[in-house]
Steps between C-alpha positions, in 0.01 A plus 500: 500500500671183428623347833866424379559850351851622619519835701492811276836614643701226334698518185530214261805489269564236231818296557719531184616141566153372451467667158853389392412135591201514266253319731155402381234727615114524446337774302386670831851488630644651179236783522588572864873507415422764229311695765792460749738639239300824535379502858666345802279630798232249583241783524589606133495142368149456614396849381646492154530136390202389272462177671251420765618522867476128550698433187770748621521337833502152352781591251690673778503189716587285221789715396627528856491118523704479186754756658427735206454815709660656803277687756630820677337677772440863455459698815300813530316658795382260755388236246729192531291182459696246326440184714314274243587217256738747342745451790717739698669752284830637640599720185343837479666657196536367138 
């Protein structure tokens, strides 16, 4: 597994402001945004997106740096590991 992959229990949502601004994006970022429009849970993004895992991770990091996506923690069971480069997430519902 790619070392920087975010935890499976995070949701990634596209910020509408980013789309409205019309910022320049790469082909990989566009493909990932298309996937994010269908799937928001990290586990599903990696499962259903047709990109390679390292491409998904790279595009997620790049879009996060561009402030294009917001990250939301999803809590279930005892699984709550969100301390990573993705930051602390306070919001739990979308």
